C-alpha positions, 0 to 999 in steps of 0.5 A: 484249405483244400489240398492241391492234389485232386483231380478233375474239374473239382480240383481246378475249381478249388484252386481258383477259389483259393486264388480269389480268396488270396487276392481278396485278402491281399487287396484288403490288406493293401487297402487297409494299409493305404487307409492307415497311411492316409488317416495318419497324413490327415491327422497331421494336416489337421494338427498343423492347421490348428497350430497355425490358427492358434499362432495367428490368434496369439499374434492378433491378441498381442497386437491388440494389447500393444495398440490399447497401451499406445492409444489413450482412453477416455476417462483414463488418468493422466500420468502422474507428474513426478517432481524432483526430490530436493535435498532436506534443508539443514535446520537453522541454529536456534537464536540465542536467548538475547535474540528471542526478546520481543521487539520494541512495540512502541510507536516510532518517535516523531521528528523533534520539533525545532526549538523556535517552533515549540517556543512559538506554539507555547507563546501563542497558547499563552496569548490565546488564553490572555485574550479569552480571559479578558474577553477580547476576542472581538478586538484581538485575533491570534495567528501563528506561522512557522516564523512568527506570531501575529497579534492583530488589533482592530483599529476601531478599538485603538483609534478614532476615525482618521486619528493616530492617538490611542483611545483609553481602551487602546492604551489599556490593551497595549499596556497589558500586551507590553507586560507579556512582550517585555519578557520575550526575546527577539524582534517585534514588528508593529505594522499599520494598515488602512483601507483604500478610502483616500484621506487628505488632511494637513496632518496625514496627506495619505494613508501611508502617513496615517498607517505609519503614525498608528504603528509608531503610536503603538510602538511608543506605548510598548516602549513606555511599558517596558519593551526595549526600543531596540527590539521594535520596528514601526512600519506603515503599509497603507492599504497594500496588504488587505486581509479581507475584501474592500468591497464591503464596510465589514471587510474595510473595517477588518483591513484597518488594523495594527499587527504585532509580528512577534518573530521567533527568537527562542534562547536556549533553556528559555522558561515560561513567560511571565503572565501578561499585565505585569508592566506598570502603566 
C-alpha cells in the first residue's frame, strides 16, 4: 500500500486507487455473503420439496395397499370356513361279555298253524294218496278250505241216469271211504247236486227229490260201514250250486255229483288216521 503522505497529484491518484480497491473488496465481500446466504436458503427449499414428495408417495402407497386388501382379486382363495370345535366324546363303556354274544340268526318263527287247519291238511293229504293209489282221479276230486275237506264224487260213477240206487262200483267206493271217515271226529255233510235238466217221474217229481235221495243213499251206505249216524247230514241242493257251466254236456256232467263235506273237528292229541278201506262191507 502506498503511504498517505506524498504530495501533489501523484498522492491524490494513489488515494483514489486505494478507495476503489477497498470499494471493490467490500462489494465482493457483500456479494459473497449474499451468495452464501442465498445458496443456504435454496438448499432448504429443495430439501423441503423432496420430503414433501416422499411423504406424498408414502401416503399414496399406503392407500393403494389398503385398497388391494379390501378389493377381492380374481382367482384369490375364499376365506376358510372355521367350524366350531366340539368337545371330545367320552368313550362308551365296553359291553359285558354276556352282551358280546352274536344275536340269534335263526329265521323268525312263523305263526303256529291252528290245530283244526293242521288236521285238515293232514287228512286231505291222506285222502289224496288214497285216490291216487286206487286210480280214482276221474271219479273223485279232493279240495280243501279253511273249515272243511270237500270230497266230490261223480254221480256217473255212483248212479245210473235218473236213479238214486248206488251202482256196484259206487258201493265199493263208498265202503272204502267209510273206513277212512269212521275214524274222524266231527260232522260230515252229504250233499246231492244235479244239472238243470228237468225230471218228472212218479218217484222223483223234480231234481230236488232226486238230489236228496242220492245224498240219503250215500249217507245210508256210510252208516252201514261204520260211520256214526249222529255225525251225518244228507242235503239235496238240486241244480242251485253248480261248479261248472251248464251250457255244455261236460259241464252238466260235472255238476251232477255228490259231495262229502268233512268239517274240521280236531280233538286234542289226535293221532294219525287209520288207513282207508278198513271197514267191512
